[in-house]
Every structure is written in C-alpha cells, then in structure tokens.
All heavy atoms as a GROMACS GRO file, in nm:
protein
  618
    1MET      N    1   4.544   8.956   6.872
    1MET     CA    2   4.565   8.850   6.775
    1MET      C    3   4.480   8.730   6.819
    1MET      O    4   4.480   8.690   6.935
    1MET     CB    5   4.714   8.813   6.771
    1MET     CG    6   4.747   8.707   6.672
    1MET     SD    7   4.920   8.656   6.663
    1MET     CE    8   5.010   8.805   6.667
    2SER      N    9   4.408   8.671   6.725
    2SER     CA   10   4.321   8.559   6.758
    2SER      C   11   4.402   8.432   6.784
    2SER      O   12   4.518   8.420   6.743
    2SER     CB   13   4.221   8.535   6.646
    2SER     OG   14   4.284   8.475   6.536
    3LYS      N   15   4.339   8.339   6.853
    3LYS     CA   16   4.406   8.212   6.886
    3LYS      C   17   4.434   8.131   6.759
    3LYS      O   18   4.533   8.060   6.751
    3LYS     CB   19   4.322   8.130   6.982
    3LYS     CG   20   4.293   8.198   7.114
    3LYS     CD   21   4.407   8.183   7.208
    3LYS     CE   22   4.368   8.245   7.341
    3LYS     NZ   23   4.460   8.223   7.445
    4LYS      N   24   4.347   8.142   6.658
    4LYS     CA   25   4.370   8.070   6.532
    4LYS      C   26   4.496   8.123   6.463
    4LYS      O   27   4.574   8.046   6.407
    4LYS     CB   28   4.250   8.083   6.440
    4LYS     CG   29   4.131   8.003   6.485
    4LYS     CD   30   4.018   8.013   6.386
    4LYS     CE   31   3.899   7.932   6.436
    4LYS     NZ   32   3.788   7.935   6.341
    5THR      N   33   4.515   8.254   6.467
    5THR     CA   34   4.635   8.313   6.407
    5THR      C   35   4.759   8.270   6.483
    5THR      O   36   4.862   8.238   6.424
    5THR     CB   37   4.623   8.466   6.405
    5THR    OG1   38   4.502   8.502   6.338
    5THR    CG2   39   4.741   8.530   6.336
    6LYS      N   40   4.750   8.270   6.617
    6LYS     CA   41   4.862   8.225   6.699
    6LYS      C   42   4.896   8.079   6.669
    6LYS      O   43   5.013   8.043   6.658
    6LYS     CB   44   4.831   8.240   6.847
    6LYS     CG   45   4.844   8.380   6.898
    6LYS     CD   46   4.823   8.382   7.049
    6LYS     CE   47   4.834   8.522   7.102
    6LYS     NZ   48   4.817   8.527   7.248
    7ALA      N   49   4.793   7.995   6.656
    7ALA     CA   50   4.816   7.854   6.626
    7ALA      C   51   4.887   7.839   6.492
    7ALA      O   52   4.982   7.761   6.479
    7ALA     CB   53   4.684   7.777   6.623
    8PHE      N   54   4.845   7.914   6.392
    8PHE     CA   55   4.909   7.908   6.261
    8PHE      C   56   5.056   7.951   6.269
    8PHE      O   57   5.144   7.885   6.213
    8PHE     CB   58   4.833   7.997   6.161
    8PHE     CG   59   4.902   8.007   6.028
    8PHE    CD1   60   4.900   7.902   5.939
    8PHE    CD2   61   4.971   8.122   5.993
    8PHE    CE1   62   4.966   7.911   5.816
    8PHE    CE2   63   5.036   8.133   5.872
    8PHE     CZ   64   5.033   8.027   5.783
    9LEU      N   65   5.080   8.062   6.337
    9LEU     CA   66   5.218   8.112   6.348
    9LEU      C   67   5.306   8.016   6.428
    9LEU      O   68   5.421   7.993   6.392
    9LEU     CB   69   5.218   8.251   6.411
    9LEU     CG   70   5.162   8.363   6.324
    9LEU    CD1   71   5.158   8.493   6.402
    9LEU    CD2   72   5.244   8.379   6.198
   10TYR      N   73   5.254   7.960   6.537
   10TYR     CA   74   5.331   7.863   6.616
   10TYR      C   75   5.363   7.739   6.533
   10TYR      O   76   5.473   7.685   6.540
   10TYR     CB   77   5.256   7.824   6.742
   10TYR     CG   78   5.247   7.931   6.847
   10TYR    CD1   79   5.153   7.923   6.949
   10TYR    CD2   80   5.332   8.041   6.848
   10TYR    CE1   81   5.143   8.020   7.047
   10TYR    CE2   82   5.323   8.139   6.945
   10TYR     CZ   83   5.229   8.128   7.045
   10TYR     OH   84   5.221   8.224   7.142
   11ASN      N   85   5.265   7.691   6.454
   11ASN     CA   86   5.290   7.576   6.366
   11ASN      C   87   5.399   7.609   6.265
   11ASN      O   88   5.490   7.528   6.241
   11ASN     CB   89   5.162   7.536   6.293
   11ASN     CG   90   5.068   7.456   6.379
   11ASN    OD1   91   5.111   7.377   6.463
   11ASN    ND2   92   4.940   7.476   6.360
   12LEU      N   93   5.391   7.726   6.205
   12LEU     CA   94   5.488   7.767   6.104
   12LEU      C   95   5.628   7.782   6.163
   12LEU      O   96   5.726   7.730   6.108
   12LEU     CB   97   5.444   7.899   6.040
   12LEU     CG   98   5.534   7.954   5.931
   12LEU    CD1   99   5.534   7.861   5.810
   12LEU    CD2  100   5.488   8.093   5.891
   13ILE      N  101   5.638   7.850   6.277
   13ILE     CA  102   5.768   7.872   6.340
   13ILE      C  103   5.829   7.741   6.388
   13ILE      O  104   5.948   7.715   6.366
   13ILE     CB  105   5.754   7.973   6.456
   13ILE    CG1  106   5.722   8.112   6.400
   13ILE    CG2  107   5.881   7.977   6.540
   13ILE    CD1  108   5.677   8.212   6.503
   14GLY      N  109   5.746   7.656   6.451
   14GLY     CA  110   5.796   7.528   6.499
   14GLY      C  111   5.848   7.440   6.385
   14GLY      O  112   5.956   7.381   6.395
   15PHE      N  113   5.773   7.434   6.276
   15PHE     CA  114   5.817   7.356   6.161
   15PHE      C  115   5.942   7.415   6.098
   15PHE      O  116   6.036   7.342   6.064
   15PHE     CB  117   5.706   7.345   6.056
   15PHE     CG  118   5.754   7.283   5.928
   15PHE    CD1  119   5.772   7.147   5.920
   15PHE    CD2  120   5.784   7.361   5.818
   15PHE    CE1  121   5.820   7.089   5.803
   15PHE    CE2  122   5.830   7.305   5.701
   15PHE     CZ  123   5.849   7.168   5.694
   16ALA      N  124   5.945   7.547   6.082
   16ALA     CA  125   6.059   7.611   6.016
   16ALA      C  126   6.189   7.587   6.092
   16ALA      O  127   6.292   7.556   6.031
   16ALA     CB  128   6.033   7.760   6.000
   17ILE      N  129   6.185   7.599   6.223
   17ILE     CA  130   6.305   7.577   6.303
   17ILE      C  131   6.353   7.434   6.289
   17ILE      O  132   6.472   7.408   6.268
   17ILE     CB  133   6.279   7.614   6.451
   17ILE    CG1  134   6.263   7.765   6.465
   17ILE    CG2  135   6.390   7.563   6.540
   17ILE    CD1  136   6.211   7.810   6.598
   18LEU      N  137   6.262   7.339   6.301
   18LEU     CA  138   6.302   7.198   6.288
   18LEU      C  139   6.347   7.165   6.146
   18LEU      O  140   6.444   7.091   6.128
   18LEU     CB  141   6.187   7.107   6.331
   18LEU     CG  142   6.158   7.108   6.480
   18LEU    CD1  143   6.032   7.029   6.509
   18LEU    CD2  144   6.275   7.051   6.558
   19PHE      N  145   6.278   7.219   6.045
   19PHE     CA  146   6.317   7.193   5.907
   19PHE      C  147   6.459   7.240   5.880
   19PHE      O  148   6.540   7.167   5.823
   19PHE     CB  149   6.219   7.261   5.810
   19PHE     CG  150   6.263   7.254   5.667
   19PHE    CD1  151   6.245   7.138   5.594
   19PHE    CD2  152   6.322   7.364   5.605
   19PHE    CE1  153   6.286   7.131   5.461
   19PHE    CE2  154   6.362   7.358   5.473
   19PHE     CZ  155   6.344   7.241   5.401
   20LEU      N  156   6.490   7.363   5.921
   20LEU     CA  157   6.624   7.417   5.897
   20LEU      C  158   6.730   7.338   5.973
   20LEU      O  159   6.838   7.311   5.920
   20LEU     CB  160   6.629   7.564   5.934
   20LEU     CG  161   6.545   7.657   5.846
   20LEU    CD1  162   6.544   7.798   5.902
   20LEU    CD2  163   6.595   7.655   5.703
   21GLY      N  164   6.698   7.300   6.095
   21GLY     CA  165   6.793   7.220   6.173
   21GLY      C  166   6.817   7.084   6.110
   21GLY      O  167   6.932   7.040   6.096
   22PHE      N  168   6.710   7.016   6.072
   22PHE     CA  169   6.726   6.884   6.010
   22PHE      C  170   6.792   6.894   5.873
   22PHE      O  171   6.870   6.807   5.835
   22PHE     CB  172   6.591   6.812   5.998
   22PHE     CG  173   6.542   6.757   6.129
   22PHE    CD1  174   6.417   6.790   6.177
   22PHE    CD2  175   6.620   6.671   6.204
   22PHE    CE1  176   6.372   6.740   6.297
   22PHE    CE2  177   6.576   6.619   6.324
   22PHE     CZ  178   6.452   6.654   6.371
   23ARG      N  179   6.764   7.001   5.800
   23ARG     CA  180   6.828   7.018   5.669
   23ARG      C  181   6.979   7.030   5.686
   23ARG      O  182   7.056   6.970   5.611
   23ARG     CB  183   6.771   7.140   5.598
   23ARG     CG  184   6.827   7.157   5.459
   23ARG     CD  185   6.768   7.278   5.392
   23ARG     NE  186   6.847   7.311   5.276
   23ARG     CZ  187   6.802   7.305   5.151
   23ARG    NH1  188   6.678   7.271   5.127
   23ARG    NH2  189   6.881   7.334   5.052
   24TYR      N  190   7.021   7.109   5.784
   24TYR     CA  191   7.164   7.123   5.812
   24TYR      C  192   7.226   6.989   5.852
   24TYR      O  193   7.331   6.950   5.800
   24TYR     CB  194   7.186   7.227   5.922
   24TYR     CG  195   7.330   7.235   5.967
   24TYR    CD1  196   7.423   7.306   5.893
   24TYR    CD2  197   7.372   7.170   6.082
   24TYR    CE1  198   7.556   7.313   5.933
   24TYR    CE2  199   7.504   7.176   6.123
   24TYR     CZ  200   7.595   7.247   6.049
   24TYR     OH  201   7.726   7.252   6.088
   25LEU      N  202   7.161   6.919   5.945
   25LEU     CA  203   7.215   6.790   5.992
   25LEU      C  204   7.222   6.687   5.880
   25LEU      O  205   7.320   6.614   5.868
   25LEU     CB  206   7.129   6.737   6.108
   25LEU     CG  207   7.138   6.816   6.238
   25LEU    CD1  208   7.035   6.763   6.338
   25LEU    CD2  209   7.278   6.811   6.295
   26ILE      N  210   7.117   6.681   5.799
   26ILE     CA  211   7.114   6.584   5.690
   26ILE      C  212   7.221   6.616   5.586
   26ILE      O  213   7.289   6.527   5.535
   26ILE     CB  214   6.973   6.580   5.626
   26ILE    CG1  215   6.874   6.516   5.726
   26ILE    CG2  216   6.973   6.505   5.495
   26ILE    CD1  217   6.729   6.535   5.690
   27ALA      N  218   7.237   6.744   5.554
   27ALA     CA  219   7.336   6.783   5.453
   27ALA      C  220   7.478   6.754   5.498
   27ALA      O  221   7.563   6.717   5.416
   27ALA     CB  222   7.321   6.932   5.420
   28HIS      N  223   7.505   6.767   5.626
   28HIS     CA  224   7.642   6.752   5.674
   28HIS      C  225   7.676   6.611   5.723
   28HIS      O  226   7.794   6.574   5.723
   28HIS     CB  227   7.670   6.853   5.785
   28HIS     CG  228   7.693   6.990   5.733
   28HIS    ND1  229   7.589   7.075   5.698
   28HIS    CD2  230   7.806   7.058   5.705
   28HIS    CE1  231   7.638   7.188   5.654
   28HIS    NE2  232   7.771   7.181   5.656
   29TYR      N  233   7.577   6.535   5.765
   29TYR     CA  234   7.608   6.407   5.828
   29TYR      C  235   7.552   6.284   5.757
   29TYR      O  236   7.562   6.174   5.810
   29TYR     CB  237   7.559   6.408   5.973
   29TYR     CG  238   7.630   6.513   6.056
   29TYR    CD1  239   7.564   6.627   6.098
   29TYR    CD2  240   7.764   6.499   6.088
   29TYR    CE1  241   7.630   6.723   6.172
   29TYR    CE2  242   7.831   6.594   6.162
   29TYR     CZ  243   7.763   6.706   6.204
   29TYR     OH  244   7.829   6.802   6.276
   30THR      N  245   7.491   6.302   5.640
   30THR     CA  246   7.445   6.186   5.562
   30THR      C  247   7.503   6.196   5.422
   30THR      O  248   7.560   6.297   5.384
   30THR     CB  249   7.291   6.180   5.553
   30THR    OG1  250   7.245   6.291   5.475
   30THR    CG2  251   7.226   6.181   5.690
   31GLY      N  252   7.484   6.092   5.347
   31GLY     CA  253   7.534   6.090   5.210
   31GLY      C  254   7.432   6.137   5.108
   31GLY      O  255   7.454   6.122   4.988
   32LEU      N  256   7.321   6.195   5.154
   32LEU     CA  257   7.219   6.241   5.061
   32LEU      C  258   7.266   6.364   4.985
   32LEU      O  259   7.340   6.447   5.039
   32LEU     CB  260   7.090   6.273   5.136
   32LEU     CG  261   7.020   6.155   5.204
   32LEU    CD1  262   6.900   6.204   5.282
   32LEU    CD2  263   6.979   6.051   5.102
   33THR      N  264   7.220   6.376   4.860
   33THR     CA  265   7.255   6.491   4.777
   33THR      C  266   7.132   6.540   4.703
   33THR      O  267   7.031   6.469   4.694
   33THR     CB  268   7.363   6.455   4.674
   33THR    OG1  269   7.314   6.348   4.591
   33THR    CG2  270   7.492   6.413   4.740
   34GLY      N  271   7.142   6.659   4.648
   34GLY     CA  272   7.037   6.713   4.563
   34GLY      C  273   6.906   6.736   4.634
   34GLY      O  274   6.901   6.782   4.748
   35ILE      N  275   6.799   6.701   4.566
   35ILE     CA  276   6.664   6.725   4.614
   35ILE      C  277   6.629   6.640   4.735
   35ILE      O  278   6.536   6.671   4.809
   35ILE     CB  279   6.562   6.703   4.499
   35ILE    CG1  280   6.422   6.753   4.535
   35ILE    CG2  281   6.552   6.557   4.463
   35ILE    CD1  282   6.411   6.902   4.532
   36TRP      N  283   6.704   6.533   4.759
   36TRP     CA  284   6.674   6.443   4.872
   36TRP      C  285   6.699   6.507   5.007
   36TRP      O  286   6.636   6.469   5.106
   36TRP     CB  287   6.752   6.313   4.858
   36TRP     CG  288   6.704   6.235   4.741
   36TRP    CD1  289   6.770   6.216   4.623
   36TRP    CD2  290   6.578   6.171   4.726
   36TRP    NE1  291   6.693   6.144   4.537
   36TRP    CE2  292   6.574   6.114   4.598
   36TRP    CE3  293   6.467   6.157   4.808
   36TRP    CZ2  294   6.464   6.045   4.551
   36TRP    CZ3  295   6.358   6.087   4.762
   36TRP    CH2  296   6.356   6.032   4.635
   37ILE      N  297   6.786   6.605   5.015
   37ILE     CA  298   6.813   6.673   5.142
   37ILE      C  299   6.688   6.748   5.190
   37ILE      O  300   6.641   6.725   5.302
   37ILE     CB  301   6.935   6.765   5.131
   37ILE    CG1  302   7.061   6.682   5.105
   37ILE    CG2  303   6.951   6.850   5.258
   37ILE    CD1  304   7.184   6.764   5.072
   38PRO      N  305   6.631   6.840   5.111
   38PRO     CA  306   6.512   6.910   5.161
   38PRO      C  307   6.389   6.821   5.174
   38PRO      O  308   6.306   6.842   5.262
   38PRO     CB  309   6.489   7.022   5.059
   38PRO     CG  310   6.564   6.981   4.939
   38PRO     CD  311   6.677   6.897   4.984
   39ILE      N  312   6.376   6.719   5.089
   39ILE     CA  313   6.261   6.628   5.100
   39ILE      C  314   6.268   6.552   5.232
   39ILE      O  315   6.168   6.541   5.304
   39ILE     CB  316   6.255   6.533   4.979
   39ILE    CG1  317   6.214   6.608   4.854
   39ILE    CG2  318   6.159   6.417   5.006
   39ILE    CD1  319   6.217   6.527   4.728
   40THR      N  320   6.384   6.499   5.265
   40THR     CA  321   6.400   6.426   5.390
   40THR      C  322   6.380   6.519   5.510
   40THR      O  323   6.313   6.482   5.607
   40THR     CB  324   6.539   6.360   5.395
   40THR    OG1  325   6.557   6.281   5.279
   40THR    CG2  326   6.553   6.276   5.520
   41ALA      N  327   6.435   6.639   5.503
   41ALA     CA  328   6.418   6.735   5.612
   41ALA      C  329   6.270   6.774   5.627
   41ALA      O  330   6.222   6.790   5.739
   41ALA     CB  331   6.501   6.859   5.586
   42PHE      N  332   6.197   6.785   5.517
   42PHE     CA  333   6.055   6.816   5.522
   42PHE      C  334   5.977   6.706   5.592
   42PHE      O  335   5.894   6.732   5.680
   42PHE     CB  336   6.000   6.838   5.381
   42PHE     CG  337   5.851   6.854   5.376
   42PHE    CD1  338   5.794   6.977   5.408
   42PHE    CD2  339   5.769   6.749   5.342
   42PHE    CE1  340   5.656   6.993   5.405
   42PHE    CE2  341   5.632   6.764   5.338
   42PHE     CZ  342   5.575   6.887   5.370
   43VAL      N  343   6.002   6.582   5.554
   43VAL     CA  344   5.930   6.469   5.615
   43VAL      C  345   5.961   6.458   5.763
   43VAL      O  346   5.869   6.446   5.846
   43VAL     CB  347   5.964   6.337   5.540
   43VAL    CG1  348   5.909   6.217   5.615
   43VAL    CG2  349   5.912   6.341   5.398
   44VAL      N  350   6.088   6.464   5.799
   44VAL     CA  351   6.127   6.453   5.940
   44VAL      C  352   6.074   6.573   6.019
   44VAL      O  353   6.023   6.557   6.130
   44VAL     CB  354   6.280   6.440   5.954
   44VAL    CG1  355   6.321   6.442   6.099
   44VAL    CG2  356   6.328   6.312   5.887
   45GLY      N  357   6.080   6.692   5.962
   45GLY     CA  358   6.028   6.811   6.029
   45GLY      C  359   5.878   6.805   6.049
   45GLY      O  360   5.827   6.843   6.154
   46THR      N  361   5.806   6.755   5.950
   46THR     CA  362   5.662   6.741   5.961
   46THR      C  363   5.624   6.642   6.070
   46THR      O  364   5.529   6.665   6.146
   46THR     CB  365   5.601   6.696   5.826
   46THR    OG1  366   5.633   6.792   5.727
   46THR    CG2  367   5.452   6.681   5.835
   47LEU      N  368   5.696   6.532   6.078
   47LEU     CA  369   5.664   6.430   6.179
   47LEU      C  370   5.700   6.473   6.320
   47LEU      O  371   5.635   6.431   6.416
   47LEU     CB  372   5.734   6.299   6.144
   47LEU     CG  373   5.688   6.231   6.016
   47LEU    CD1  374   5.774   6.108   5.987
   47LEU    CD2  375   5.541   6.192   6.025
   48THR      N  376   5.802   6.556   6.336
   48THR     CA  377   5.850   6.590   6.470
   48THR      C  378   5.804   6.727   6.519
   48THR      O  379   5.823   6.758   6.636
   48THR     CB  380   6.003   6.586   6.476
   48THR    OG1  381   6.056   6.676   6.380
   48THR    CG2  382   6.054   6.445   6.451
   49ALA      N  383   5.745   6.809   6.434
   49ALA     CA  384   5.703   6.944   6.475
   49ALA      C  385   5.582   6.938   6.566
   49ALA      O  386   5.494   6.853   6.549
   49ALA     CB  387   5.671   7.028   6.351
   50PRO      N  388   5.574   7.029   6.663
   50PRO     CA  389   5.455   7.035   6.748
   50PRO      C  390   5.335   7.083   6.667
   50PRO      O  391   5.350   7.162   6.574
   50PRO     CB  392   5.492   7.136   6.857
   50PRO     CG  393   5.603   7.217   6.800
   50PRO     CD  394   5.674   7.129   6.702
   51LYS      N  395   5.218   7.033   6.703
   51LYS     CA  396   5.094   7.071   6.635
   51LYS      C  397   5.011   7.157   6.730
   51LYS      O  398   4.983   7.118   6.842
   51LYS     CB  399   5.010   6.949   6.597
   51LYS     CG  400   5.075   6.835   6.520
   51LYS     CD  401   5.169   6.871   6.413
   51LYS     CE  402   5.215   6.751   6.334
   51LYS     NZ  403   5.348   6.708   6.359
   52PHE      N  404   4.971   7.276   6.684
   52PHE     CA  405   4.889   7.368   6.762
   52PHE      C  406   4.752   7.378   6.697
   52PHE      O  407   4.740   7.375   6.575
   52PHE     CB  408   4.953   7.506   6.766
   52PHE     CG  409   5.082   7.511   6.842
   52PHE    CD1  410   5.202   7.487   6.779
   52PHE    CD2  411   5.083   7.538   6.977
   52PHE    CE1  412   5.322   7.491   6.847
   52PHE    CE2  413   5.202   7.542   7.048
   52PHE     CZ  414   5.322   7.518   6.983
   53GLN      N  415   4.648   7.390   6.783
   53GLN     CA  416   4.514   7.403   6.731
   53GLN      C  417   4.431   7.490   6.825
   53GLN      O  418   4.438   7.473   6.948
   53GLN     CB  419   4.448   7.267   6.716
   53GLN     CG  420   4.314   7.272   6.648
   53GLN     CD  421   4.259   7.135   6.616
   53GLN    OE1  422   4.313   7.035   6.661
   53GLN    NE2  423   4.153   7.130   6.539
   54ALA      N  424   4.352   7.581   6.768
   54ALA     CA  425   4.261   7.665   6.845
   54ALA      C  426   4.124   7.599   6.846
   54ALA      O  427   4.073   7.558   6.741
   54ALA     CB  428   4.253   7.804   6.784
   55ILE      N  429   4.065   7.590   6.965
   55ILE     CA  430   3.934   7.526   6.983
   55ILE      C  431   3.840   7.626   7.048
   55ILE      O  432   3.876   7.693   7.145
   55ILE     CB  433   3.945   7.401   7.074
   55ILE    CG1  434   4.044   7.301   7.019
   55ILE    CG2  435   3.810   7.338   7.097
   55ILE    CD1  436   3.999   7.231   6.893
   56GLN      N  437   3.717   7.634   6.996
   56GLN     CA  438   3.615   7.717   7.058
   56GLN      C  439   3.544   7.635   7.165
   56GLN      O  440   3.490   7.529   7.138
   56GLN     CB  441   3.514   7.764   6.951
   56GLN     CG  442   3.416   7.866   7.000
   56GLN     CD  443   3.480   7.998   7.035
   56GLN    OE1  444   3.588   8.030   6.989
   56GLN    NE2  445   3.412   8.076   7.115
   57SER      N  446   3.547   7.683   7.289
   57SER     CA  447   3.484   7.613   7.401
   57SER      C  448   3.385   7.708   7.467
   57SER      O  449   3.383   7.827   7.439
   57SER     CB  450   3.590   7.568   7.502
   57SER     OG  451   3.644   7.679   7.569
   58PRO      N  452   3.304   7.657   7.560
   58PRO     CA  453   3.210   7.745   7.632
   58PRO      C  454   3.281   7.855   7.711
   58PRO      O  455   3.225   7.961   7.735
   58PRO     CB  456   3.137   7.650   7.726
   58PRO     CG  457   3.150   7.516   7.664
   58PRO     CD  458   3.280   7.517   7.592
   59ASP      N  459   3.406   7.832   7.751
   59ASP     CA  460   3.483   7.931   7.825
   59ASP      C  461   3.555   8.030   7.733
   59ASP      O  462   3.626   8.117   7.781
   59ASP     CB  463   3.589   7.861   7.912
   59ASP     CG  464   3.527   7.769   8.015
   59ASP    OD1  465   3.413   7.797   8.057
   59ASP    OD2  466   3.592   7.670   8.052
   60GLY      N  467   3.541   8.015   7.605
   60GLY     CA  468   3.610   8.101   7.508
   60GLY      C  469   3.705   8.018   7.423
   60GLY      O  470   3.710   7.896   7.433
   61GLU      N  471   3.779   8.084   7.339
   61GLU     CA  472   3.873   8.016   7.250
   61GLU      C  473   3.997   7.974   7.328
   61GLU      O  474   4.052   8.050   7.406
   61GLU     CB  475   3.910   8.109   7.135
   61GLU     CG  476   3.963   8.039   7.014
   61GLU     CD  477   3.980   8.133   6.896
   61GLU    OE1  478   4.000   8.253   6.916
   61GLU    OE2  479   3.975   8.083   6.784
   62LYS      N  480   4.040   7.849   7.308
   62LYS     CA  481   4.158   7.796   7.377
   62LYS      C  482   4.256   7.741   7.275
   62LYS      O  483   4.217   7.696   7.168
   62LYS     CB  484   4.120   7.686   7.475
   62LYS     CG  485   4.036   7.735   7.591
   62LYS     CD  486   4.013   7.625   7.690
   62LYS     CE  487   3.936   7.678   7.809
   62LYS     NZ  488   3.922   7.578   7.913
   63LEU      N  489   4.384   7.744   7.312
   63LEU     CA  490   4.491   7.698   7.225
   63LEU      C  491   4.553   7.572   7.285
   63LEU      O  492   4.590   7.572   7.403
   63LEU     CB  493   4.596   7.808   7.209
   63LEU     CG  494   4.711   7.783   7.112
   63LEU    CD1  495   4.658   7.766   6.970
   63LEU    CD2  496   4.808   7.899   7.116
   64PHE      N  497   4.560   7.466   7.206
   64PHE     CA  498   4.615   7.339   7.253
   64PHE      C  499   4.734   7.299   7.167
   64PHE      O  500   4.744   7.335   7.050
   64PHE     CB  501   4.509   7.229   7.246
   64PHE     CG  502   4.397   7.249   7.345
   64PHE    CD1  503   4.280   7.311   7.308
   64PHE    CD2  504   4.410   7.204   7.476
   64PHE    CE1  505   4.178   7.330   7.398
   64PHE    CE2  506   4.309   7.222   7.567
   64PHE     CZ  507   4.192   7.285   7.528
   65MET      N  508   4.825   7.220   7.227
   65MET     CA  509   4.944   7.173   7.158
   65MET      C  510   4.960   7.023   7.181
   65MET      O  511   4.937   6.973   7.291
   65MET     CB  512   5.068   7.243   7.214
   65MET     CG  513   5.197   7.191   7.154
   65MET     SD  514   5.345   7.253   7.234
   65MET     CE  515   5.349   7.156   7.381
   66LYS      N  516   4.998   6.954   7.075
   66LYS     CA  517   5.032   6.812   7.083
   66LYS      C  518   5.170   6.797   7.021
   66LYS      O  519   5.197   6.853   6.914
   66LYS     CB  520   4.930   6.728   7.007
   66LYS     CG  521   4.956   6.581   7.018
   66LYS     CD  522   4.848   6.499   6.948
   66LYS     CE  523   4.879   6.353   6.964
   66LYS     NZ  524   4.781   6.270   6.896
   67TRP      N  525   5.256   6.722   7.090
   67TRP     CA  526   5.393   6.705   7.040
   67TRP      C  527   5.438   6.565   7.075
   67TRP      O  528   5.403   6.511   7.179
   67TRP     CB  529   5.484   6.809   7.102
   67TRP     CG  530   5.614   6.831   7.033
   67TRP    CD1  531   5.654   6.783   6.914
   67TRP    CD2  532   5.723   6.908   7.083
   67TRP    NE1  533   5.780   6.826   6.883
   67TRP    CE2  534   5.825   6.904   6.987
   67TRP    CE3  535   5.744   6.982   7.198
   67TRP    CZ2  536   5.946   6.969   7.003
   67TRP    CZ3  537   5.865   7.047   7.213
   67TRP    CH2  538   5.964   7.040   7.116
   68ILE      N  539   5.522   6.508   6.990
   68ILE     CA  540   5.572   6.374   7.009
   68ILE      C  541   5.657   6.363   7.136
   68ILE      O  542   5.668   6.257   7.195
   68ILE     CB  543   5.651   6.328   6.884
   68ILE    CG1  544   5.673   6.180   6.886
   68ILE    CG2  545   5.780   6.403   6.872
   68ILE    CD1  546   5.726   6.124   6.755
   69VAL      N  547   5.714   6.476   7.182
   69VAL     CA  548   5.800   6.477   7.300
   69VAL      C  549   5.718   6.466   7.428
   69VAL      O  550   5.762   6.406   7.525
   69VAL     CB  551   5.885   6.606   7.302
   69VAL    CG1  552   5.968   6.617   7.428
   69VAL    CG2  553   5.973   6.612   7.179
   70PHE      N  554   5.597   6.525   7.428
   70PHE     CA  555   5.511   6.522   7.545
   70PHE      C  556   5.398   6.422   7.527
   70PHE      O  557   5.349   6.402   7.415
   70PHE     CB  558   5.449   6.660   7.570
   70PHE     CG  559   5.549   6.768   7.594
   70PHE    CD1  560   5.545   6.884   7.519
   70PHE    CD2  561   5.647   6.755   7.689
   70PHE    CE1  562   5.636   6.986   7.540
   70PHE    CE2  563   5.740   6.856   7.712
   70PHE     CZ  564   5.734   6.971   7.638
   71LYS      N  565   5.353   6.364   7.637
   71LYS     CA  566   5.241   6.270   7.633
   71LYS      C  567   5.110   6.349   7.643
   71LYS      O  568   5.093   6.430   7.731
   71LYS     CB  569   5.252   6.170   7.748
   71LYS     CG  570   5.148   6.064   7.746
   71LYS     CD  571   5.171   5.964   7.856
   71LYS     CE  572   5.066   5.854   7.851
   71LYS     NZ  573   5.087   5.759   7.958
   72GLY      N  574   5.019   6.324   7.552
   72GLY     CA  575   4.889   6.388   7.557
   72GLY      C  576   4.886   6.526   7.495
   72GLY      O  577   4.979   6.569   7.427
   73VAL      N  578   4.776   6.595   7.522
   73VAL     CA  579   4.752   6.729   7.468
   73VAL      C  580   4.764   6.828   7.583
   73VAL      O  581   4.710   6.807   7.690
   73VAL     CB  582   4.612   6.737   7.405
   73VAL    CG1  583   4.581   6.876   7.355
   73VAL    CG2  584   4.600   6.636   7.292
   74LYS      N  585   4.836   6.938   7.558
   74LYS     CA  586   4.857   7.041   7.661
   74LYS      C  587   4.789   7.171   7.617
   74LYS      O  588   4.791   7.206   7.499
   74LYS     CB  589   5.007   7.070   7.679
   74LYS     CG  590   5.091   6.948   7.706
   74LYS     CD  591   5.082   6.905   7.849
   74LYS     CE  592   5.178   6.789   7.869
   74LYS     NZ  593   5.159   6.720   7.991
   75GLU      N  594   4.731   7.241   7.714
   75GLU     CA  595   4.674   7.373   7.684
   75GLU      C  596   4.785   7.476   7.692
   75GLU      O  597   4.864   7.479   7.786
   75GLU     CB  598   4.563   7.407   7.783
   75GLU     CG  599   4.496   7.538   7.752
   75GLU     CD  600   4.381   7.570   7.844
   75GLU    OE1  601   4.344   7.486   7.928
   75GLU    OE2  602   4.329   7.681   7.832
   76VAL      N  603   4.789   7.564   7.593
   76VAL     CA  604   4.887   7.672   7.587
   76VAL      C  605   4.816   7.799   7.633
   76VAL      O  606   4.710   7.831   7.585
   76VAL     CB  607   4.942   7.691   7.444
   76VAL    CG1  608   5.041   7.804   7.438
   76VAL    CG2  609   5.004   7.562   7.395
   77LYS      N  610   4.876   7.870   7.723
   77LYS     CA  611   4.814   7.994   7.776
   77LYS      C  612   4.839   8.111   7.686
   77LYS      O  613   4.930   8.124   7.618
   77LYS     CB  614   4.869   8.022   7.915
   77LYS     CG  615   4.850   7.907   8.009
   77LYS     CD  616   4.743   7.934   8.105
   77LYS     CE  617   4.722   7.807   8.187
   77LYS     NZ  618   4.626   7.804   8.275
   0.00000   0.00000   0.00000
C-alpha cells in the first residue's frame, strides 16, 4: 500500500472517530437539535483531527502527521 493511500485512510479514520465521538457528546450534552448537531460535530472534528501527508523525498516516500495535540510535525513510520 502506498504512503499516499495510508495518509488518506489515516485522515479518514481519524476524522470519522472524532466526528462520531463529538456527535454523540454534542447530541447528549448540549441543547442543539436537528441539522446543527452534525454540522457542529463536523467543524469540531475537522479542526481537531490529525492531518497526515505523504511527501516524496530523496530517501523515498515518507509519511508525516500534524496534530493540535502535538507540537510540530512528526514522521510516521
């Protein structure tokens, strides 16, 4: 599997987990109703999800991650 595919899947999985978690929390612990629950969960999930990116370098393709929880950019093995 290529690093670009891994980056896409990691982005998707990371966002999906956070989106579902925030959707549950927002639905149960706020006064929001209707379409505002998934919209708010989408925005919060997008802002807090880790970002993965595959970069082509002289040493080969590398996978990097940036997340609001960690400072800077980390290489993923």
